[in-house]
Legacy VTK file of the C-alpha trace (Angstrom):
# vtk DataFile Version 3.0
C-alpha trace
ASCII
DATASET POLYDATA
POINTS 104 float
1.236 -26.048 15.451
-1.045 -23.969 13.519
-1.811 -20.589 14.682
-5.323 -18.254 14.764
-2.845 -15.678 12.127
-2.409 -18.801 10.061
-5.806 -19.974 9.459
-6.965 -16.394 8.913
-4.300 -15.812 6.053
-5.234 -19.245 4.485
-8.980 -18.216 4.592
-8.308 -14.907 3.062
-6.329 -16.882 0.350
-8.493 -18.905 -0.295
-11.087 -15.454 -0.775
-8.364 -14.571 -2.814
-8.575 -16.753 -5.435
-12.035 -17.002 -5.629
-11.852 -12.833 -6.527
-9.224 -13.352 -9.308
-11.259 -14.978 -11.418
-13.927 -12.238 -10.864
-13.265 -9.991 -13.736
-13.709 -12.819 -16.275
-17.337 -14.101 -15.235
-17.756 -10.532 -14.604
-17.615 -8.824 -17.974
-19.874 -10.532 -19.321
-23.223 -9.434 -16.717
-25.205 -7.013 -18.591
-28.387 -5.767 -17.064
-29.900 -7.307 -14.153
-27.225 -8.937 -13.217
-24.646 -6.398 -13.691
-27.037 -4.412 -11.844
-27.508 -7.309 -8.674
-23.268 -7.605 -9.107
-22.136 -3.923 -8.284
-23.372 -3.035 -4.873
-22.210 -6.675 -3.951
-18.615 -5.757 -5.485
-19.168 -2.012 -3.720
-19.909 -4.116 -0.623
-16.728 -6.326 -0.956
-14.512 -3.319 -1.601
-15.700 -1.373 1.390
-15.463 -4.591 3.849
-11.557 -5.259 2.850
-11.040 -1.585 3.165
-12.622 -1.531 6.853
-11.209 -4.860 7.435
-7.532 -3.025 6.404
-8.292 -0.312 8.842
-9.248 -1.959 11.489
-6.296 -4.178 11.514
-3.254 -1.341 11.258
-5.262 0.637 13.611
-4.950 -1.839 16.189
-1.686 -2.777 15.105
-0.685 0.698 15.537
-2.811 1.012 18.997
-0.544 -2.033 20.559
2.386 -0.523 18.945
3.532 -3.516 16.664
3.852 -0.825 13.592
4.631 2.697 14.169
2.091 5.320 14.229
1.528 8.066 10.780
2.697 10.488 13.185
5.830 8.955 13.993
6.521 7.872 10.309
6.559 11.710 9.534
8.604 11.990 12.195
11.230 10.134 10.790
10.983 10.812 6.955
10.998 14.762 8.387
14.578 13.156 10.285
15.829 11.458 7.489
15.164 15.061 5.164
16.755 16.738 7.383
20.103 14.820 7.374
20.136 14.121 4.160
19.573 17.876 3.321
22.496 19.042 6.216
24.820 16.791 4.655
24.195 17.527 1.147
27.006 20.170 -0.025
25.564 23.834 -0.558
25.325 24.595 -4.065
25.955 28.700 -4.623
23.448 29.021 -7.016
24.076 29.555 -11.408
24.792 26.808 -13.463
24.583 23.194 -11.857
27.719 21.263 -11.936
27.485 18.842 -14.709
27.970 14.955 -15.002
31.886 14.413 -15.991
32.372 12.313 -19.372
32.994 9.362 -17.591
30.209 9.115 -15.490
28.087 9.729 -19.087
29.823 6.629 -20.512
29.304 4.283 -18.017
LINES 1 105
104 0 1 2 3 4 5 6 7 8 9 10 11 12 13 14 15 16 17 18 19 20 21 22 23 24 25 26 27 28 29 30 31 32 33 34 35 36 37 38 39 40 41 42 43 44 45 46 47 48 49 50 51 52 53 54 55 56 57 58 59 60 61 62 63 64 65 66 67 68 69 70 71 72 73 74 75 76 77 78 79 80 81 82 83 84 85 86 87 88 89 90 91 92 93 94 95 96 97 98 99 100 101 102 103
């Protein structure tokens, strides 16, 4: 059984297919046609961004995806663990790779 999400994906995919051809069509526009088309493209881009932000915000609020703060904390923990496990460098010249590694 198809879900509402399936229908929405199909609709957005069809819109994407139409937009894929836009550069080939729009490069021929000049003058008043260009003046009329640019605000429409700007609105389209703005609405796509609003849609993405809305979907993402709602997903974060529901807990379906991690929040930005959670992602930053996870990245910070990963970096801390990586730095803790990295051998300390005593300064001076960094170690040179062996010739065997250079030939690999």
